[in-house]
VEXFILUM-751828 format. One line per 8 residues: their letters; for each residue x, y negated, z negated of C-alpha. Coordinates in nm, 3 decimals, always signed. Example, Ala and Ser with C-alpha at 12.3 -4.5 7.8 and 13.67 -1.06 7.14 Angstrom:
# VEXFILUM-751828
as = +1.230:+0.450:-0.780 ~ +1.367:+0.106:-0.714 .
END
This chain:
# VEXFILUM-751828
xxxxxxxx = +10.182:+5.122:-6.889 ~ +10.136:+4.850:-6.620 ~ +10.373:+4.670:-6.437 ~ +10.413:+4.425:-6.130 ~ +10.614:+4.433:-5.808 ~ +10.849:+4.493:-5.700 ~ +10.834:+4.850:-5.797 ~ +10.815:+5.076:-5.632 .
xxxxxxxx = +10.441:+5.245:-5.657 ~ +10.454:+5.607:-5.666 ~ +10.145:+5.875:-5.773 ~ +9.801:+5.826:-5.887 ~ +9.834:+5.393:-5.949 ~ +9.566:+5.166:-5.880 ~ +9.585:+4.777:-5.775 ~ +9.400:+4.630:-6.016 .
xxxxxxxx = +9.398:+4.277:-5.948 ~ +9.659:+3.926:-5.916 ~ +9.900:+3.792:-6.217 ~ +10.012:+3.456:-6.216 ~ +10.040:+3.211:-5.896 ~ +10.368:+3.467:-5.672 ~ +10.154:+3.706:-5.444 ~ +10.395:+3.949:-5.538 .
xxxxxxxx = +10.239:+3.948:-5.933 ~ +9.984:+4.247:-5.834 ~ +9.867:+4.482:-6.128 ~ +9.909:+4.889:-6.117 ~ +9.782:+5.131:-6.356 ~ +9.678:+5.475:-6.342 ~ +9.343:+5.347:-6.477 ~ +9.112:+5.063:-6.667 .
xxxxxxxx = +9.194:+5.093:-7.015 ~ +9.592:+5.089:-6.948 ~ +9.529:+4.695:-6.788 ~ +9.600:+4.394:-7.056 ~ +9.290:+4.242:-7.183 ~ +9.415:+3.864:-7.142 ~ +9.429:+3.978:-6.705 ~ +9.090:+4.201:-6.785 .
xxxxxxxx = +8.956:+3.926:-6.930 ~ +9.093:+3.687:-6.621 ~ +8.896:+3.947:-6.343 ~ +8.575:+3.950:-6.507 ~ +8.578:+3.560:-6.524 ~ +8.682:+3.550:-6.135 ~ +8.394:+3.800:-6.041 ~ +8.146:+3.581:-6.215 .
xxxxxxxx = +8.245:+3.261:-6.096 ~ +8.248:+3.478:-5.769 ~ +7.862:+3.538:-5.873 ~ +7.749:+3.231:-5.895 ~ +7.953:+3.094:-5.600 ~ +7.761:+3.412:-5.382 ~ +7.471:+3.199:-5.569 ~ +7.441:+2.852:-5.505 .
xxxxxxxx = +7.535:+2.953:-5.119 ~ +7.198:+3.169:-5.101 ~ +7.016:+2.885:-5.261 ~ +7.168:+2.636:-5.036 ~ +7.090:+2.865:-4.682 ~ +6.741:+2.906:-4.810 ~ +6.729:+2.469:-4.897 ~ +6.908:+2.427:-4.553 .
xxxxxxxx = +6.756:+2.239:-4.287 ~ +6.949:+2.428:-4.033 ~ +6.772:+2.732:-4.063 ~ +6.388:+2.517:-4.020 ~ +6.205:+2.365:-3.696 ~ +6.329:+2.010:-3.826 ~ +6.672:+2.091:-3.672 ~ +6.656:+1.895:-3.356 .
xxxxxxxx = +6.999:+1.938:-3.257 ~ +7.121:+2.233:-3.000 ~ +7.174:+2.472:-3.266 ~ +6.779:+2.436:-3.392 ~ +6.541:+2.744:-3.449 ~ +6.260:+2.613:-3.231 ~ +6.117:+2.494:-2.872 ~ +6.186:+2.175:-2.933 .
xxxxxxxx = +6.584:+2.042:-2.915 ~ +6.852:+1.879:-2.830 ~ +6.957:+1.901:-2.440 ~ +7.354:+1.834:-2.705 ~ +7.279:+1.648:-2.908 ~ +7.514:+1.929:-3.220 ~ +7.405:+1.676:-3.493 ~ +7.140:+1.797:-3.714 .
xxxxxxxx = +7.069:+1.453:-3.943 ~ +7.036:+1.188:-3.685 ~ +6.741:+1.285:-3.576 ~ +6.610:+1.137:-3.872 ~ +6.864:+0.901:-4.069 ~ +7.211:+0.755:-4.018 ~ +7.498:+0.559:-4.267 ~ +7.502:+0.290:-4.069 .
xxxxxxxx = +7.236:-0.004:-3.920 ~ +6.890:+0.151:-4.008 ~ +6.542:+0.048:-4.021 ~ +6.494:-0.219:-4.227 ~ +6.255:-0.165:-4.511 ~ +5.907:-0.282:-4.392 ~ +5.526:-0.220:-4.429 ~ +5.526:-0.032:-4.716 .
xxxxxxxx = +5.790:+0.254:-4.597 ~ +6.085:+0.321:-4.831 ~ +6.363:+0.373:-4.567 ~ +6.649:+0.651:-4.664 ~ +6.811:+0.491:-4.406 ~ +6.604:+0.576:-4.154 ~ +6.658:+0.634:-3.769 ~ +6.353:+0.722:-3.594 .
xxxxxxxx = +6.147:+0.495:-3.409 ~ +5.825:+0.402:-3.622 ~ +5.480:+0.435:-3.478 ~ +5.293:+0.174:-3.425 ~ +5.007:+0.317:-3.363 ~ +4.645:+0.222:-3.558 ~ +4.480:+0.568:-3.741 ~ +4.197:+0.684:-3.766 .
xxxxxxxx = +4.161:+0.803:-4.147 ~ +3.983:+1.034:-4.380 ~ +3.652:+0.918:-4.469 ~ +3.439:+0.981:-4.864 ~ +3.187:+0.910:-5.031 ~ +3.427:+1.020:-5.384 ~ +3.647:+0.836:-5.207 ~ +3.732:+0.458:-5.283 .
xxxxxxxx = +3.809:+0.175:-5.090 ~ +4.172:+0.028:-5.112 ~ +4.120:-0.296:-5.344 ~ +4.467:-0.417:-5.141 ~ +4.442:-0.415:-4.825 ~ +4.834:-0.287:-4.622 ~ +4.883:-0.111:-4.306 ~ +4.789:+0.316:-4.405 .
xxxxxxxx = +4.940:+0.505:-4.341 ~ +5.215:+0.350:-4.583 ~ +5.509:+0.537:-4.742 ~ +5.681:+0.859:-4.690 ~ +5.393:+0.948:-4.474 ~ +5.461:+0.650:-4.184 ~ +5.783:+0.847:-4.125 ~ +5.645:+1.166:-4.059 .
xxxxxxxx = +5.382:+1.041:-3.830 ~ +5.719:+0.887:-3.609 ~ +5.701:+1.188:-3.502 ~ +5.386:+1.398:-3.582 ~ +5.147:+1.141:-3.475 ~ +5.283:+1.201:-3.043 ~ +5.332:+0.841:-2.978 ~ +5.620:+0.838:-3.015 .
xxxxxxxx = +5.971:+1.081:-2.869 ~ +6.208:+1.269:-3.017 ~ +6.426:+1.189:-2.965 ~ +6.414:+0.805:-2.981 ~ +6.668:+0.660:-3.252 ~ +6.759:+0.306:-3.383 ~ +7.090:+0.470:-3.427 ~ +7.255:+0.730:-3.209 .
xxxxxxxx = +7.681:+0.568:-3.270 ~ +7.712:+0.625:-2.912 ~ +7.561:+0.321:-2.627 ~ +7.252:+0.503:-2.547 ~ +6.953:+0.556:-2.813 ~ +6.771:+0.837:-2.637 ~ +6.861:+1.175:-2.708 ~ +6.768:+1.397:-2.475 .
xxxxxxxx = +6.566:+1.743:-2.567 ~ +6.376:+2.029:-2.462 ~ +6.040:+2.130:-2.472 ~ +5.841:+1.732:-2.587 ~ +5.562:+1.675:-2.384 ~ +5.505:+1.386:-2.139 ~ +5.725:+1.082:-2.198 ~ +5.929:+1.336:-2.496 .
xxxxxxxx = +5.733:+1.349:-2.769 ~ +5.601:+1.654:-2.917 ~ +5.409:+1.944:-2.693 ~ +5.014:+1.960:-2.780 ~ +4.947:+2.190:-3.076 ~ +4.910:+2.246:-3.461 ~ +5.258:+1.996:-3.531 ~ +5.092:+1.726:-3.331 .
xxxxxxxx = +4.836:+1.554:-3.500 ~ +4.738:+1.268:-3.285 ~ +4.609:+0.971:-3.418 ~ +4.288:+1.080:-3.529 ~ +4.340:+1.198:-3.941 ~ +4.019:+1.180:-4.034 ~ +4.019:+1.562:-4.093 ~ +4.309:+1.632:-4.253 .
xxxxxxxx = +4.380:+1.591:-4.625 ~ +4.400:+1.191:-4.686 ~ +4.700:+1.011:-4.775 ~ +4.891:+0.713:-4.873 ~ +4.589:+0.793:-5.150 ~ +4.658:+0.575:-5.480 ~ +4.600:+0.879:-5.766 ~ +4.533:+0.626:-6.115 .
xxxxxxxx = +4.327:+0.638:-6.400 ~ +4.102:+0.392:-6.231 ~ +3.996:+0.635:-5.918 ~ +3.948:+0.931:-6.090 ~ +3.734:+0.729:-6.353 ~ +3.597:+0.545:-6.112 ~ +3.495:+0.856:-5.933 ~ +3.383:+1.130:-6.210 .
xxxxxxxx = +3.614:+1.345:-6.145 ~ +3.868:+1.376:-6.445 ~ +3.917:+1.654:-6.662 ~ +3.578:+1.580:-6.854 ~ +3.325:+1.483:-6.622 ~ +3.140:+1.742:-6.399 ~ +2.992:+1.532:-6.141 ~ +3.143:+1.735:-5.924 .
xxxxxxxx = +3.224:+2.091:-5.810 ~ +3.595:+1.995:-5.766 ~ +3.890:+1.750:-5.919 ~ +4.137:+1.584:-5.994 ~ +4.391:+1.650:-6.274 ~ +4.661:+1.402:-6.421 ~ +4.880:+1.458:-6.505 ~ +5.006:+1.698:-6.194 .
xxxxxxxx = +5.023:+2.074:-6.382 ~ +5.242:+2.119:-6.076 ~ +5.661:+1.926:-6.103 ~ +5.724:+2.065:-5.707 ~ +5.371:+1.849:-5.594 ~ +5.532:+1.516:-5.568 ~ +5.381:+1.181:-5.573 ~ +5.546:+0.899:-5.398 .
xxxxxxxx = +5.479:+0.560:-5.347 ~ +5.187:+0.339:-5.179 ~ +5.095:+0.012:-5.171 ~ +4.757:+0.066:-5.124 ~ +4.566:-0.012:-5.483 ~ +4.300:+0.156:-5.619 ~ +4.108:-0.035:-5.866 ~ +4.320:-0.207:-6.190 .
xxxxxxxx = +4.495:+0.056:-6.324 ~ +4.773:+0.109:-6.038 ~ +5.022:+0.334:-6.081 ~ +5.156:+0.299:-5.702 ~ +5.240:+0.650:-5.703 ~ +4.995:+0.812:-5.477 ~ +4.939:+1.114:-5.206 ~ +5.178:+1.129:-4.897 .
xxxxxxxx = +5.282:+1.477:-4.602 ~ +5.557:+1.465:-4.890 ~ +5.366:+1.553:-5.200 ~ +5.234:+1.877:-5.010 ~ +5.567:+1.850:-4.779 ~ +5.928:+1.944:-4.764 ~ +6.060:+1.826:-4.441 ~ +6.445:+1.986:-4.555 .
xxxxxxxx = +6.272:+2.331:-4.684 ~ +6.005:+2.544:-4.506 ~ +5.932:+2.802:-4.801 ~ +5.767:+2.991:-4.486 ~ +6.066:+3.034:-4.224 ~ +5.888:+3.059:-3.900 ~ +5.561:+2.957:-3.975 ~ +5.671:+2.550:-3.996 .
xxxxxxxx = +5.425:+2.457:-4.259 ~ +5.739:+2.346:-4.507 ~ +5.489:+2.380:-4.841 ~ +5.652:+2.316:-5.169 ~ +5.441:+2.517:-5.337 ~ +5.289:+2.853:-5.156 ~ +5.363:+3.033:-4.857 ~ +5.173:+3.141:-4.582 .
xxxxxxxx = +4.994:+3.423:-4.761 ~ +4.956:+3.206:-5.053 ~ +4.794:+2.859:-4.957 ~ +4.511:+2.804:-5.249 ~ +4.838:+2.758:-5.495 ~ +4.904:+2.489:-5.355 ~ +4.531:+2.344:-5.386 ~ +4.499:+2.430:-5.714 .
xxxxxxxx = +4.854:+2.228:-5.792 ~ +4.616:+1.914:-5.853 ~ +4.219:+2.058:-5.789 ~ +4.104:+2.278:-6.093 ~ +3.722:+2.427:-6.041 ~ +3.500:+2.262:-6.341 ~ +3.447:+2.636:-6.449 ~ +3.820:+2.607:-6.596 .
xxxx = +3.979:+2.349:-6.879 ~ +4.215:+2.163:-6.671 ~ +4.614:+2.161:-6.818 ~ +4.734:+1.931:-7.081 .
END
């Protein structure tokens, strides 16, 4: 048999769960077979929900900016961090008085001062010049470069919610910018994968890089075989079959989730031990058939 408190418990009875809303309604029995079947179902469902919640919390922790070097608050794990600012999102976002959309920048309530630098861009005989001029880089890449080109202070925000608009930082270089290193790209981007380039059928066909053409060693495949690498908006246009979607920094990097903790790579696909998988999300060897 099984029963609930306040009946005295003696002998080999064990606590198997709680029944009802009252904290006194504990279910005790000598073994699980004596526990009512409806309570067994309840306990099972509770255990299942708890397991699901733990899985969700683990996923949220993995995908949280809190544990990455993009957490620039006092709680951040990296060497560049605020001296007193405890808020995490404020370095990039603000719910009020954010920067207005400008020059091809689709601004997600953006709070960090934008760079006005001129860049030396990647050039290649297999890369077309845009048919409609605009300021490049644009879009999401310009947001990333507002910190990573080394011309704007990390703590230079538009709205802190208080009177001053510069957050005091530790670990920065001169004038509060990123210190010299791999994260400080500078303004010479000629040695980096091109960004703010539209990917459309005109570009693919004009340069003989579509999947059915073997004029070059490597080519871009459309549609992208992967789902994690994402095209993003750009105002640069290549040819007549314009889509307005192209490669930006955010195509390969997720600023909120570092899949290789400690490396600051923030890759959407692969990690420091398998970076090739990211490249192969878009580029296919001509000896192989492109995914359909």
